C-alpha positions in Angstrom: 25.9 14.3 97.3 25.8 16.0 100.8 25.4 13.9 103.9 22.0 15.6 104.6 20.7 14.5 101.2 22.0 11.0 101.6 20.3 10.7 105.0 17.1 12.0 103.7 17.1 9.5 100.8 17.8 6.6 103.2 15.2 7.8 105.7 12.5 7.9 103.0 13.2 4.4 101.6 10.8 2.8 104.1 13.4 0.6 105.9 14.8 0.7 109.4 18.4 2.0 109.7 21.5 1.9 111.8 23.8 4.9 111.4 27.4 3.9 112.2 29.2 6.8 113.9 32.0 4.8 115.3 34.6 6.8 113.5 33.0 10.1 114.4 34.7 12.1 117.2 32.7 15.3 117.0 29.4 16.5 115.5 28.4 19.9 114.2 24.9 21.3 114.6 24.3 20.4 111.0 25.2 16.8 111.6 22.9 16.6 114.6 20.1 18.2 112.6 20.5 15.7 109.8 20.4 12.8 112.2 17.4 14.3 114.0 15.4 14.8 110.8 16.2 11.3 109.6 15.0 9.8 112.9 11.8 11.7 112.7 11.2 10.6 109.0 11.9 7.0 109.9 9.5 7.0 112.9 6.8 8.6 110.7 7.0 5.5 108.5 6.8 3.1 111.5 10.4 2.0 111.1 13.2 2.0 113.6 16.6 3.7 113.7 19.5 3.1 116.0 22.8 4.9 116.3 26.2 3.2 116.8 28.1 5.8 118.5 30.8 5.2 121.2 32.4 8.6 120.9 29.6 11.2 120.5 26.8 9.5 122.5 26.9 12.3 125.0 26.4 15.0 122.3 23.5 13.0 120.8 21.9 12.5 124.2 22.2 16.2 125.1 20.4 17.0 121.8 17.6 14.6 122.7 18.2 12.3 119.8 18.3 9.2 122.1 14.5 9.8 122.6 13.9 9.1 118.9 16.7 6.6 118.2 18.5 4.6 120.8 22.3 4.9 121.0 24.6 1.8 121.2 28.2 1.0 121.5 27.7 -2.5 120.1 26.6 -3.3 116.5 24.8 -6.5 117.6 22.6 -4.6 120.1 21.9 -2.0 117.4 20.8 -4.7 115.0 18.4 -6.2 117.6 17.0 -2.7 118.2 16.0 -2.2 114.5 14.8 -5.8 113.9 11.0 -6.1 113.9 9.3 -8.5 116.3 
């Protein structure tokens, strides 16, 4: 199953999500698009999404994804961001 399809399925399940990109050192436009579409789908369902991304945060910020899903270097901070209340 492609990563785009996997992200779509996860985004539509009605839960908040953290995408762990700690092992990712570069992103293609396809990867950025998949994350962007997932963030929009999650927000439409009144859920939250956070990105764990120490290496590609600058690329995600340039793409404007940080306006939809905050970007963290720390898993605990990302967990707090997606926890309701």
